[in-house]
C-alpha positions in Angstrom: 124.2 149.6 176.7 123.2 151.3 173.5 126.8 151.5 172.5 127.3 147.8 173.1 124.4 147.0 170.8 125.8 149.3 168.1 123.1 151.9 168.5 124.0 155.5 167.9 122.5 158.0 170.3 121.7 160.2 167.4 119.5 157.6 165.6 115.7 158.2 165.5 113.7 156.3 168.0 112.0 154.0 165.4 115.4 153.1 164.0 116.8 152.4 167.4 113.9 150.1 168.2 114.3 148.1 164.9 118.1 147.8 165.3 117.6 146.5 168.9 115.2 143.9 167.8 117.5 142.7 165.1 120.4 142.1 167.5 118.0 140.5 170.0 116.8 138.0 167.4 120.4 137.3 166.4 121.3 136.5 170.0 118.2 134.2 170.3 119.2 132.4 167.1 122.7 131.7 168.5 121.2 130.5 171.8 118.8 128.1 170.0 121.6 126.7 167.8 123.8 126.0 170.9 120.8 124.4 172.6 120.1 122.1 169.6 123.8 121.1 169.6 123.6 120.2 173.3 120.3 118.3 173.0 121.3 116.1 170.0 122.8 116.2 166.5 120.7 116.0 163.3 122.0 113.1 161.2 121.5 112.7 157.4 121.7 109.6 155.3 119.5 107.9 158.0 122.4 107.9 160.5 121.6 107.7 164.2 122.8 109.8 167.1 125.7 108.1 168.9 124.6 106.7 172.3 128.1 107.8 173.7 128.2 111.2 172.2 125.1 113.3 171.5 127.1 115.6 169.2 128.1 112.8 166.8 126.3 110.4 164.5 126.7 106.7 163.7 126.8 106.7 159.9 126.3 104.0 157.2 129.6 102.7 155.8 131.2 105.2 153.4 129.8 108.3 155.1 131.0 110.3 158.0 131.3 113.8 159.5 129.2 115.4 162.2 126.0 114.8 160.3 126.9 111.9 158.0 126.7 114.3 155.1 130.3 113.7 153.8 131.2 110.7 151.7 134.4 108.8 152.5 137.5 109.9 150.4 140.1 107.1 150.1 140.7 104.7 153.0 138.5 101.7 153.5 135.1 101.1 155.1 136.9 99.5 158.1 138.3 103.0 159.1 134.9 104.0 160.4 134.9 107.4 162.0 138.7 107.8 161.4 138.2 107.6 157.6 139.2 110.7 155.5 136.2 112.5 154.1 135.4 114.5 151.0 135.4 118.2 151.7 132.8 120.8 150.7 133.6 122.5 147.5 132.7 126.0 146.3 132.3 124.6 142.7 129.5 122.4 144.0 127.6 125.0 146.0 129.2 124.0 149.3 128.4 120.3 149.0 131.0 117.6 149.6 132.3 116.6 146.2 134.2 113.3 145.6 135.4 114.5 142.2 136.7 117.9 143.3 138.4 116.2 146.3 140.4 114.1 144.0 139.7 111.0 146.0 141.6 107.8 144.9 140.9 104.3 146.0 143.4 102.0 147.7 144.4 98.8 146.0 141.7 96.2 146.1 138.9 98.8 146.5 136.6 100.3 143.8 133.3 101.9 143.1 132.4 105.5 143.7 133.5 106.3 147.2 135.9 103.3 147.4 133.4 101.2 149.4 133.4 98.0 147.2 136.1 95.4 147.8 137.5 93.7 144.7 140.0 91.2 146.3 140.0 89.1 149.5 143.5 90.4 150.4 142.1 93.9 150.4 139.5 92.9 153.0 142.1 91.1 155.1 144.6 93.9 155.1 142.0 96.6 155.9 140.5 94.6 158.7 143.8 93.8 160.2 144.9 97.4 160.0 142.0 98.3 162.4 141.5 95.2 164.5 144.8 93.5 164.4 144.8 89.8 164.9 141.3 89.7 166.3 139.0 87.1 164.8 136.1 88.5 162.8 133.9 85.6 164.1 134.6 86.1 167.8 131.5 86.4 169.9 129.2 85.1 167.2 127.1 82.1 168.1 127.6 79.0 166.0 130.7 80.3 164.2 133.4 79.7 166.9 136.1 77.4 165.6 135.1 77.6 162.0 137.0 79.0 159.1 137.3 82.8 159.9 139.3 83.6 156.8 138.2 87.0 155.4 137.1 86.9 151.7 135.6 89.3 149.3 132.3 88.2 147.8 131.9 89.8 144.4 128.7 88.0 143.4 125.2 89.7 143.5 124.2 87.5 146.5 124.7 89.0 149.9 125.8 86.9 152.9 125.9 89.5 155.6 126.3 93.1 154.4 127.5 94.0 150.9 128.1 97.1 148.8 127.4 97.7 145.2 128.0 100.7 143.0 126.4 101.2 139.6 126.3 103.8 136.8 122.8 105.2 136.0 122.7 105.5 132.2 119.3 106.6 131.0 118.9 108.9 127.9 116.0 110.8 129.3 117.8 111.4 132.6 121.0 112.3 130.9 119.1 114.9 128.8 118.2 116.7 132.0 121.4 115.9 133.9 124.2 115.2 131.4 127.0 114.4 133.9 127.7 111.1 135.4 125.1 109.7 137.9 126.0 106.8 140.2 123.9 104.9 142.7 125.6 103.3 145.7 123.6 100.7 147.7 124.5 99.0 151.0 122.4 95.8 151.3 122.4 94.4 154.9 121.0 91.0 155.4 122.4 90.3 158.9 124.6 93.0 160.2 125.8 91.0 163.2 127.5 88.5 160.8 129.5 91.3 159.0 133.0 92.2 160.1 131.8 95.8 160.0 129.5 95.5 163.0 132.3 96.4 165.5 133.7 99.3 163.3 133.7 102.5 165.2 131.1 105.1 164.2 129.5 102.7 161.7 125.8 101.9 161.5 124.8 98.9 159.3 121.0 98.8 159.7 118.4 100.2 162.0 117.4 98.0 164.9 119.7 95.2 163.5 117.0 94.3 160.9 117.7 93.6 157.2 117.7 96.9 155.3 118.9 98.8 152.3 120.8 102.2 152.2 121.1 103.9 148.8 122.6 107.2 147.8 122.6 108.8 144.3 125.7 110.7 143.4 125.7 113.2 140.5 129.1 114.5 139.4 130.5 113.3 142.8 127.9 115.1 144.9 125.2 113.3 146.8 121.6 114.2 145.6 119.3 112.1 147.6 119.4 109.1 149.9 116.9 106.3 150.6 116.3 103.4 153.0 113.9 100.5 153.2 113.4 97.9 155.8 112.8 95.0 156.4 114.1 93.2 153.3 114.1 89.6 151.9 116.7 88.3 149.5 115.8 85.8 146.8 118.8 84.2 145.0 118.8 81.9 142.0 121.5 80.0 140.0 121.2 79.1 136.4 123.4 77.6 133.7 123.8 79.3 130.4 126.2 79.0 127.4 128.6 81.3 129.2 128.6 79.3 132.4 126.8 79.5 135.8 125.1 82.7 136.6 123.8 84.0 139.8 121.0 86.6 140.3 119.8 88.2 143.5 116.5 90.1 144.1 116.0 92.2 147.2 112.4 93.1 148.1 112.1 95.7 150.9 109.2 97.4 152.5 108.6 100.9 153.9 110.7 102.8 151.4 111.6 106.3 152.4 113.7 108.8 150.4 115.0 112.3 151.2 116.1 114.8 148.6 119.0 117.0 149.8 117.8 120.7 149.5 119.5 122.8 146.8 121.3 119.8 145.3 121.2 119.7 141.5 118.3 117.2 141.6 116.5 119.0 144.4 116.2 122.6 143.5 119.7 123.4 142.4 118.2 123.6 138.8 114.7 125.1 139.5 113.3 124.0 136.1 113.9 120.3 136.9 113.3 120.2 140.7 112.6 116.6 141.7 112.1 117.2 145.4 108.4 116.3 145.6 108.9 113.3 143.4 111.8 111.9 145.3 110.3 112.6 148.7 107.1 110.9 147.6 108.8 107.6 146.8 107.2 105.1 149.2 106.0 101.5 149.4 107.9 98.5 148.2 111.4 98.7 146.8 112.9 95.9 144.6 116.6 95.8 143.7 117.2 93.0 141.2 120.8 92.2 140.1 122.4 89.5 138.0 125.9 88.4 137.2 126.0 90.5 134.0 126.7 93.6 136.2 123.2 94.9 135.6 120.8 95.9 138.4 117.3 97.4 138.4 116.0 99.8 140.9 112.2 99.2 141.0 109.3 101.1 142.6 105.8 101.9 141.4 106.5 105.5 140.6 109.9 104.7 139.1 108.4 101.9 137.1 105.7 104.1 135.7 108.4 106.4 134.2 111.2 104.0 133.3 109.3 100.8 132.6 108.3 97.7 134.4 112.0 96.9 135.0 112.5 100.2 136.8 115.6 102.3 136.6 118.3 100.3 134.9 121.8 100.5 136.3 124.9 99.3 134.4 128.5 98.6 135.1 127.7 97.4 138.6 130.4 96.2 140.9 129.7 94.0 143.9 131.9 93.7 147.0 131.3 92.2 150.4 134.0 91.5 153.1 132.8 88.4 154.9 134.3 85.4 156.6 134.2 82.0 155.0 132.4 80.7 158.1 129.4 82.9 157.4 129.3 81.8 153.8 129.6 78.1 154.7 126.9 78.1 157.4 124.5 80.4 155.5 124.9 78.4 152.3 124.1 75.1 154.1 121.0 76.6 155.6 119.8 78.0 152.3 120.4 74.7 150.5 118.3 72.8 153.1 115.5 75.3 152.8 115.6 75.1 149.0 115.5 71.3 149.1 112.5 71.3 151.6 110.1 73.2 149.4 109.5 74.7 146.0 108.4 78.0 144.7 105.4 79.4 146.5 102.4 80.6 144.5 101.2 84.1 144.8 97.8 84.9 146.4 96.4 86.0 143.0 97.4 82.8 141.3 96.0 80.7 144.1 92.7 82.7 144.0 92.5 82.3 140.2 93.2 78.6 140.4 90.5 78.3 143.1 87.9 80.1 140.9 88.8 77.9 137.9 88.6 74.8 140.1 85.2 75.8 141.5 83.9 76.4 138.0 85.2 73.0 136.7 83.9 71.2 139.8 80.5 72.8 139.4 80.4 71.9 135.7 81.4 68.3 136.5 78.8 68.1 139.2 76.0 69.3 136.9 77.1 66.8 134.2 77.2 64.0 136.8 73.7 64.9 138.1 72.3 65.1 134.6 73.8 61.7 133.8 72.2 60.2 136.9 68.8 61.7 136.2 69.1 60.5 132.6 69.8 56.9 133.6 67.0 57.0 136.1 64.6 58.2 133.4 65.6 55.4 131.0 64.9 52.8 133.7 61.3 54.0 134.2 58.5 51.6 133.0 57.0 52.6 129.6 53.2 52.6 129.5 53.0 51.6 125.9 52.4 55.0 124.4 48.6 54.9 124.8 46.8 57.5 122.6 43.4 58.1 121.1 40.0 57.4 122.4 39.5 61.0 123.5 36.6 63.2 122.5 36.5 67.0 122.6 33.7 69.3 123.8 33.7 73.0 124.0 30.8 74.9 125.6 29.9 78.5 125.5 33.3 79.7 124.5 33.8 83.5 124.2 37.0 85.3 123.4 37.5 89.0 123.6 40.6 90.9 122.3 41.1 93.9 124.6 41.7 97.4 123.3 44.4 99.0 125.5 44.1 102.7 126.6 46.8 104.7 125.0 48.5 106.7 127.7 52.1 107.5 128.7 51.7 105.4 131.9 50.9 102.3 129.7 54.6 102.2 128.8 55.6 101.2 132.3 52.4 99.6 133.6 49.7 97.4 132.4 47.3 99.0 130.0 43.8 100.0 131.2 41.1 98.0 129.4 38.5 100.0 127.6 36.1 97.5 126.0 37.3 95.1 123.3 36.5 93.2 120.2 34.5 90.0 120.4 36.2 87.2 118.3 34.1 84.3 119.6 30.6 84.6 121.0 29.3 81.6 123.0 30.6 79.0 120.6 29.8 75.3 121.4 30.5 72.0 119.7 32.0 68.6 120.0 33.8 65.8 118.2 34.3 62.2 119.1 37.5 60.2 118.7 38.0 58.7 115.2 36.2 61.7 113.6 37.5 64.4 111.2 35.9 67.8 111.7 36.1 70.8 109.4 35.6 74.3 110.9 34.3 76.5 108.1 33.7 80.2 107.9 34.8 83.3 106.0 37.9 85.3 106.8 37.6 86.8 110.3 34.9 84.4 111.4 37.2 83.1 114.3 38.3 79.7 112.9 42.0 80.1 113.9 41.1 81.5 117.3 38.8 78.5 118.1 41.3 75.8 117.0 44.1 77.6 119.0 41.9 77.6 122.1 41.1 73.9 121.7 44.8 73.2 121.3 45.5 75.2 124.5 47.7 77.8 122.9 48.5 80.9 125.0 46.3 83.8 123.9 46.5 87.5 124.7 42.7 88.1 125.2 40.1 87.1 127.7 38.4 83.7 127.7 35.1 82.4 129.1 33.6 78.9 128.7 34.9 75.4 129.1 36.7 72.8 127.1 36.7 69.2 128.2 38.1 65.9 126.9 35.9 63.0 127.8 36.5 60.5 129.3 39.0 62.7 131.2 37.6 64.6 134.1 37.3 68.4 133.9 40.7 69.9 134.6 42.7 67.0 133.2 44.2 67.2 129.8 45.2 64.7 127.2 48.0 65.1 124.6 46.7 67.7 122.1 48.9 68.3 119.1 48.6 71.5 117.0 49.8 72.0 113.4 50.0 75.7 112.7 49.1 77.2 109.4 52.7 78.0 108.4 55.2 75.3 108.1 58.2 76.1 110.3 60.7 73.4 109.8 64.5 72.9 110.2 65.7 73.5 106.6 69.1 71.7 106.9 67.6 68.4 108.2 66.2 65.6 106.1 62.5 64.5 106.6 63.6 61.5 108.7 66.0 63.5 110.8 63.4 66.1 111.6 60.9 63.4 112.7 63.6 61.6 114.6 64.5 64.8 116.4 60.9 65.3 117.4 60.5 61.7 118.5 63.7 61.9 120.6 62.3 64.8 122.6 58.6 64.0 122.7 58.7 60.3 123.6 59.8 59.0 127.0 63.4 58.0 127.4 62.4 54.6 128.6 61.3 53.8 125.0 64.3 52.3 123.2 65.9 54.2 120.3 65.0 51.3 118.0 61.3 51.7 118.9 61.5 55.4 118.2 63.1 54.7 114.8 60.3 52.2 114.0 57.7 54.7 115.0 59.3 57.4 112.7 59.3 54.9 109.8 55.6 54.2 110.4 54.7 57.8 110.4 56.7 58.4 107.2 54.8 55.5 105.6 51.4 56.7 106.7 52.0 60.2 105.5 53.3 59.0 102.1 56.8 60.5 102.6 58.8 57.4 101.8 60.1 58.9 98.6 61.5 62.0 100.3 62.5 60.6 103.6 66.2 61.2 103.0 65.7 64.6 101.3 66.6 67.8 103.0 63.5 69.9 103.9 65.0 73.1 102.6 63.5 76.6 103.0 59.7 76.4 103.1 59.2 80.0 102.0 60.3 79.3 98.5 63.8 80.8 98.8 65.6 77.5 98.7 65.3 74.1 97.1 63.7 71.3 99.1 60.4 69.5 99.4 57.2 70.8 98.1 54.5 72.7 100.0 52.2 69.7 100.3 55.1 67.5 101.5 56.1 70.2 104.0 52.6 70.2 105.4 52.6 66.4 105.8 56.0 66.7 107.6 54.5 69.3 110.0 51.7 66.8 110.7 54.2 64.1 111.2 56.1 66.1 113.8 53.0 66.1 115.9 52.1 62.5 115.2 55.4 61.1 116.6 54.3 62.4 120.0 51.3 60.0 120.0 48.6 62.7 120.4 45.1 62.0 121.7 43.7 64.9 119.7 45.1 66.5 116.6 44.3 70.1 115.7 45.3 71.6 112.4 45.0 75.3 111.4 44.1 75.4 107.6 46.2 72.4 106.5 45.2 72.9 102.9 46.0 76.6 102.5 48.4 77.4 99.7 48.1 73.9 98.2 46.7 72.8 94.9 43.6 70.6 95.0 45.5 67.3 94.5 47.9 68.1 97.3 45.1 69.4 99.6 43.1 66.2 99.0 46.1 64.1 99.8 46.8 65.9 103.1 43.1 65.6 104.2 43.0 62.0 103.1 46.0 61.4 105.4 44.2 63.1 108.2 41.1 61.0 107.6 43.2 57.8 107.8 44.8 59.0 111.0 41.5 59.8 112.6 40.2 56.3 111.8 43.3 54.2 112.6 44.9 56.3 115.3 48.0 57.1 113.4 50.9 55.1 114.8 51.8 51.5 115.7 52.0 52.1 119.4 48.5 53.8 119.7 46.0 52.4 122.2 43.9 49.4 121.4 40.5 48.5 122.9 39.4 45.1 124.3 38.7 43.8 120.8 42.2 44.6 119.5 41.1 47.6 117.5 43.1 50.8 117.8 41.1 53.8 119.1 40.9 56.6 116.7 42.1 60.2 117.2 39.9 63.2 117.1 41.1 65.5 114.3 39.9 69.1 114.0 40.8 71.2 111.0 40.0 74.8 110.1 39.4 75.0 106.4 39.0 78.1 104.3 37.3 77.1 101.1 37.4 73.3 100.4 36.4 71.7 97.1 33.4 69.5 96.9 35.5 66.4 96.9 37.5 67.7 99.9 34.4 68.7 101.8 32.8 65.3 101.7 35.9 63.8 103.3 35.0 65.4 106.7 32.7 63.6 109.1 31.4 66.7 110.8 31.2 70.4 110.2 31.3 73.5 112.4 30.3 76.7 110.7 31.3 80.1 112.1 30.2 83.6 111.2 31.4 86.6 113.0 32.4 84.5 116.0 29.0 82.7 116.3 28.1 79.1 115.6 25.6 78.8 112.8 25.9 75.0 112.5 27.7 72.2 114.3 26.9 68.6 113.4 27.3 65.9 110.7 28.9 66.8 107.4 27.8 65.9 103.9 24.3 67.3 103.0 23.2 67.5 106.6 24.2 71.2 106.9 22.3 72.2 103.7 19.2 70.3 104.9 19.4 72.0 108.3 19.4 75.5 106.7 16.7 74.6 104.2 14.5 73.5 107.1 15.3 76.8 108.8 14.3 78.7 105.6 11.0 76.8 105.4 10.3 77.5 109.0 10.3 81.3 108.3 10.9 83.8 110.9 14.6 84.8 111.2 15.6 82.0 108.9 13.6 83.2 106.0 16.6 85.1 104.7 18.7 82.0 104.4 19.8 81.4 100.8 18.3 78.4 99.1 20.4 75.4 98.3 20.6 74.3 94.6 21.0 70.6 94.0 24.6 69.7 92.9 26.0 72.9 94.3 29.2 72.6 96.5 27.9 72.4 100.0 31.0 74.1 101.3 30.5 77.1 99.0 26.8 77.2 100.1 27.8 77.3 103.7 30.3 80.0 103.1 27.7 82.0 101.2 25.3 81.7 104.2 28.0 82.7 106.6 28.9 85.7 104.5 25.6 87.0 103.1 23.2 85.9 105.9 25.3 86.4 109.1 22.4 87.6 111.2 20.5 84.3 111.2 20.2 82.8 114.7 22.9 80.6 116.2 22.2 76.9 116.2 20.4 75.9 119.4 22.3 73.6 121.7 19.8 70.8 121.5 20.3 70.6 117.7 24.0 70.7 117.5 26.5 68.0 117.8 26.5 68.1 121.6 22.9 67.0 121.7 23.0 64.7 118.7 25.9 62.6 119.8 24.4 62.1 123.2 27.2 63.9 125.0 25.1 66.0 127.4 26.4 69.0 129.2 26.6 68.6 132.9 25.3 71.2 135.3 28.9 71.6 136.6 30.1 72.6 133.2 27.3 75.0 132.7 28.1 76.6 136.0 31.8 76.9 135.0 30.8 78.3 131.6 30.4 81.8 132.9 33.9 81.9 134.5 37.1 83.2 133.0 38.8 80.0 132.0 42.2 81.3 131.2 43.6 78.7 133.5 41.6 75.9 131.9 42.9 76.9 128.5 46.5 77.6 129.5 49.4 75.5 128.4 49.6 74.1 131.9 46.3 72.4 131.5 45.9 71.5 127.9 49.5 70.6 127.3 51.7 68.2 129.3 53.3 71.2 131.0 56.5 69.3 131.6 59.3 68.1 129.4 59.2 64.4 128.5 63.0 64.1 128.5 65.7 65.1 130.9 67.9 68.2 130.5 71.0 66.3 129.5 69.0 64.4 126.8 67.6 67.7 125.5 71.1 69.1 125.3 72.5 66.0 123.5 69.7 66.0 120.9 69.9 69.8 120.3 73.7 69.6 120.0 73.3 66.7 117.5 71.1 68.8 115.3 73.3 71.9 115.6 76.3 69.8 114.6 74.5 68.4 111.5 73.5 72.0 110.5 77.1 73.2 111.0 78.5 70.3 108.9 76.1 70.8 106.1 76.2 74.6 106.0 80.0 74.9 105.7 79.8 78.2 103.9 78.7 79.9 107.1 81.7 78.7 109.1 84.2 79.2 106.4 82.9 82.6 105.5 83.4 83.8 109.0 86.9 82.3 109.2 88.0 83.5 105.7 86.7 87.0 106.4 88.4 87.0 109.7 91.7 86.1 108.1 91.4 88.8 105.4 90.6 91.4 108.1 93.5 90.2 110.2 95.9 90.6 107.3 94.5 94.0 106.5 94.7 95.2 110.1 98.1 93.7 110.5 99.4 95.4 107.4 97.9 98.7 108.5 99.8 98.5 111.8 102.7 96.4 110.6 105.6 96.3 113.1 104.7 99.6 114.8 107.6 101.4 116.2 108.6 102.3 119.8 108.1 106.0 119.4 105.3 108.0 121.0 103.5 108.0 117.7 104.2 104.3 117.4 102.7 103.6 120.8 99.6 105.5 119.9 99.4 103.3 116.8 99.6 100.2 119.0 96.7 101.3 121.1 94.9 102.3 117.9 95.4 98.7 116.6 94.0 97.3 119.9 91.0 99.7 119.6 90.5 98.6 116.0 90.3 95.0 117.0 87.8 95.7 119.8 85.6 97.8 117.5 85.8 95.0 114.8 84.5 92.5 117.4 81.7 94.9 118.4 80.4 95.2 114.8 81.1 91.6 113.6 78.9 90.2 116.5 75.9 91.6 114.7 75.7 88.3 112.8 74.8 86.6 116.1 71.8 88.9 116.4 70.6 88.1 112.9 71.0 84.4 113.6 68.8 84.6 116.7 66.1 86.6 114.7 66.2 83.9 112.0 65.9 80.9 114.2 63.4 82.5 116.6 60.2 81.1 114.9 61.5 77.5 115.0 62.3 77.9 118.6 58.9 79.3 119.4 57.1 76.4 117.7 59.2 73.8 119.4 59.1 75.4 122.8 55.3 75.7 122.6 55.2 72.0 122.0 57.5 71.3 125.0 60.3 69.9 123.0 63.1 71.3 125.3 63.8 73.9 127.9 65.1 77.4 126.9 68.2 76.8 128.9 69.1 73.7 126.9 68.5 75.6 123.7 70.7 78.5 124.8 73.5 76.2 125.9 73.4 74.4 122.5 73.5 77.8 120.8 76.5 78.8 122.9 78.4 75.6 121.9 77.6 75.6 118.2 77.2 79.2 117.4 79.4 81.2 119.8 82.4 78.9 119.6 82.7 78.2 115.8 81.2 81.4 114.5 82.3 84.0 117.1 85.3 82.9 119.1 87.3 81.0 116.5 87.1 83.8 113.8 87.9 86.3 116.6 91.0 84.4 117.6 92.0 84.1 113.9 91.8 87.8 113.2 93.4 88.9 116.5 96.3 86.3 116.2 97.2 87.5 112.7 97.0 91.1 113.7 98.9 90.6 116.9 102.1 89.2 115.4 102.0 91.3 112.3 101.7 94.5 114.4 104.7 93.5 116.5 102.9 93.5 119.8 104.4 91.9 123.0 106.4 88.9 121.7 106.0 86.4 124.5 103.5 83.7 125.1 102.3 85.0 128.5 101.2 88.4 127.2 99.7 86.9 124.0 97.5 84.5 125.9 96.5 87.2 128.3 95.6 89.3 125.3 93.5 86.5 123.8 91.7 86.0 127.2 90.5 89.6 127.2 89.5 89.4 123.5 87.5 86.1 124.0 85.7 87.6 127.1 84.8 90.7 125.1 83.5 88.5 122.3 81.3 86.6 124.7 80.0 89.9 126.1 79.1 91.3 122.7 77.5 88.0 121.6 75.4 87.8 124.7 74.4 91.4 124.3 73.2 90.7 120.8 71.5 87.6 121.9 69.6 89.8 124.4 68.6 92.3 121.8 67.5 89.5 119.5 65.3 88.0 122.1 63.9 91.3 123.4 62.7 92.6 120.0 60.8 90.6 117.4 61.6 93.3 114.9 65.2 92.5 113.8 65.6 96.0 112.3 65.2 97.6 115.7 67.5 95.1 117.3 70.2 95.8 114.7 69.8 99.5 115.0 70.2 99.4 118.8 73.3 97.1 118.5 75.0 99.5 116.0 74.2 102.5 118.3 75.6 100.6 121.3 78.8 99.9 119.3 79.2 103.6 118.5 78.6 104.5 122.2 81.3 102.0 123.2 83.8 103.5 120.7 83.1 106.9 122.2 83.7 105.8 125.8 86.5 103.3 125.1 89.1 106.0 126.0 90.8 106.2 122.6 89.0 109.1 120.9 88.2 111.1 124.1 90.3 111.2 127.3 87.8 110.0 129.8 88.9 112.6 132.4 87.9 115.4 130.0 84.3 114.2 129.6 81.8 116.3 131.7 80.9 114.5 135.0 77.2 114.4 134.0 78.2 112.1 131.2 81.4 110.5 132.5 79.5 107.8 134.5 78.5 106.1 131.3 82.1 104.8 131.0 81.4 102.3 133.7 78.7 100.7 131.4 81.1 100.4 128.5 82.6 96.9 128.0 85.0 98.2 125.3 86.5 100.6 127.8 87.5 97.7 130.1 88.7 95.6 127.2 90.9 98.4 125.7 92.3 99.2 129.1 93.1 95.6 129.9 94.9 94.8 126.6 96.7 98.2 126.7 97.9 97.5 130.2 98.9 94.0 129.1 101.0 95.5 126.3 102.9 98.0 128.4 103.4 95.5 131.2 105.7 93.6 128.9 108.4 96.2 129.6 107.6 98.3 126.6 109.9 101.4 126.5 109.3 104.5 124.4 112.5 105.7 122.6 111.9 108.9 120.9 113.4 112.4 120.3 111.4 115.5 121.1 113.0 118.7 119.7 116.5 117.2 120.2 115.8 115.9 123.7 116.1 112.0 123.8 113.1 110.3 125.4 113.6 106.8 126.9 110.7 106.3 129.3 108.2 103.5 130.1 105.1 103.2 127.8 103.2 103.1 131.0 103.7 106.8 131.5 102.6 107.6 128.0 99.6 105.4 128.4 98.5 107.2 131.5 99.0 110.6 130.1 97.3 110.0 126.7 94.5 107.6 127.7 94.2 107.6 131.5 94.3 103.8 131.9 95.2 102.4 135.3 98.4 100.4 135.4 97.1 97.8 137.9 93.6 97.4 136.3 94.1 94.3 134.2 92.7 91.8 136.6 90.0 94.3 137.7 88.9 94.6 134.0 88.9 90.8 133.7 86.5 90.5 136.6 84.3 93.3 135.2 84.1 91.5 131.9 83.2 88.3 133.7 80.5 90.2 135.5 79.2 91.5 132.2 79.1 87.9 130.9 77.2 86.7 134.0 74.8 89.6 134.0 74.0 89.4 130.3 73.8 85.6 130.4 71.3 85.7 133.3 69.3 88.4 131.4 69.2 86.4 128.2 68.0 83.3 130.1 65.4 85.3 131.9 64.1 87.0 128.8 63.9 83.7 126.9 62.1 82.0 129.7 59.7 84.9 130.4 59.2 86.7 127.1 60.2 84.6 124.2 57.2 82.3 124.1 54.4 81.7 121.7 51.5 84.1 122.3 48.7 84.2 119.7 
């Protein structure tokens, strides 16, 4: 036995054991091989085991042998299993080699492997040689009796099952594999209609479904094979200058590829082993061919390397042996289907159109609803604009400004109150309608605080006491107008336009426009502004030409008068004016108090207009100015020293107090002829400790307006609610939202027309920057460096938008005071104001200049030269412009200090440049900081416009150390910047999300935070 196994009796025991194991393993290997042969044969090229013979395979046309590994050599595809095959060659490492086998094609056949027919006679002869006179349509339903003439279809369109053979010419591929590469593809649409379906040993498609078989041959040796199923064919015909052309696109699912081990592509050259790449090709396969003998082999991985068109194949030959009956019947069916319907829209296009449709429908619905509400408001009855006849009483008013406790917790929670400073201390007084009252006192006496409380302005401190407006019941409020100390006016409007703007928003819509215009004219006449009615107001801070300070003060008063107020409150209307202008302003106020101000004011039963109560805080009036006031209220350190009639009455009151002795003995004496106002200020400054005026002696008692017990009871309560805007101001807007928007847009349009330098400066600077940037990146090349320059150009434009949007921030900071004044007087809602800013600030000053600079740069830099990619680029740029504009709007509304807002905006622009993905590869950022990329709008913008650029089919053609490079720009983009190829629409949605989030934030901040608080 040992001798049979080749074991010497003289061998050591260990050697004998090892030798015996070796022979035993060899025997087992032989047995396993024989067993496998008996069970079934392993078929390559996606062949299938023959049902009649387990040791043979059914192979795709053009292949044969025991395992379908040998390509056909000569003969025709109708020979089936009887076809001669290429034999293995030692020069090709044992693989079957068509070149070494010296295979030649028969007449009428071509392509690598001789599988492509070129003439109809070749098909007829080859079919008859195998099947004799048998009809190729026999046994096929619906084709019996039709024309069964065999023809050769050499067009890209397939009727049953067609072959094509193409040369693969790619410089990058040829640099690695310099010999000839050829791709053979069998496209089977309906195998049962092909004359090959009865050919012995031939398999057209798995499970009779539509499919594709593909084999790549390199130097005559098969490298890998692929299949995909099911497939759909899309054909189109077009007419060009060269005649009618036909194109065919095959879209197949479930792609699967197999690399042949040790072939040149698959490990034969270890340095360039493509096995893992080829075996990993999955998903959707597209084979697009046209009548120019060019095809494209497209798949995601292949597209990322060779471009959006995939692997280009040239010199393609098409050949399909098919009966004329199949062509006739299939063509008729296809024509009917084409006539019954057009091109179907993709799901993404439908979804996009649906979103656009919803947005448009929502906008139209809002406009329609606004129009309906506006019409309803205009039909409401008008009550005649009654005003006047209202007195004002304030009783036991105290106001304390709180001192917050400084602690770290106060940054995130409400400050803890630790005492406070008393500004007003139990102040009481009153004024009847038709009277003009002066509130006097030195600086810091509380004059401004008192008039703001009477006007119902929002205050930051705590209030106690009550303010009532007889004959209104407590808790009800009349129209109280407030003229602030500083004149905040629209500089680009004329006096008449400013007053008309206020009248349009503060008077009911039921009042005709002609009546509003007449009212404005009346106000202009009463204020003595006829000579400057058509003059632009100009800057009231002295930085620009316009009306004078006294005229500006009268315009401020007029803005309140057009609202037909019941009570007019002015904070130091004479400050900053000369004596003549100050007297003119006070004289106007005196006349308004007596006559009620405007033509539509209320009249009593005798036909006389009821006067308006006018309250003014005055710092240091002249003697002439002082005697204009009907009553005086003197404050000192927040206490009421006197409240009653004006003229000499206050001096007489203090002289009686001095003569009475006691606490009043320190009162300064009054000298005859001395300015009473100066005397009162001397008392308030030098004798501040004298007692407050008793209630029974002040105006409340003298005018007979007694204080009810209910008011006295309420006097000890915190009356923040009583003094809030909701109670002392109308609390609602007089006009509808659509009217507010129309009036605001009208003003913005006038400002834009008159301040042309602002618009043209933006556009001209944008054009200059566009030419500069376009010249900097002029006609960038298609090399790797050129592609990097392209992305650099896109990055430059994004960064330019980020910094140029800073002007939007400055604009918000500049216009904020005017908005605060108009909002506090309930001119319009913040939403209407923001929408008008969006229309007349964002569009002309942000979007139009952005489009100008980017359009110039785009075409000068030589970016994707087609309309689709250009407008997709503009879409991203416009969205990013909106994002940055809204972001700066948010900073401008959050911070009153424009310097802080500008600093944060500049820092955010630098942050975006860092995380955009141009300077730093995002994958290289430490994970602890990498998450910040998701908050960077410029990252999404740069990715979207870069993906849009490479999706145009951009190919990189370069030479690296003598090796030609011809690859898709997609591959370079992913390697250098890490951008996702399919992220364009995701980035669009993210930018929309930024716009929505920032827009809601701006609206919320403006509603909740940007409000007047004194």
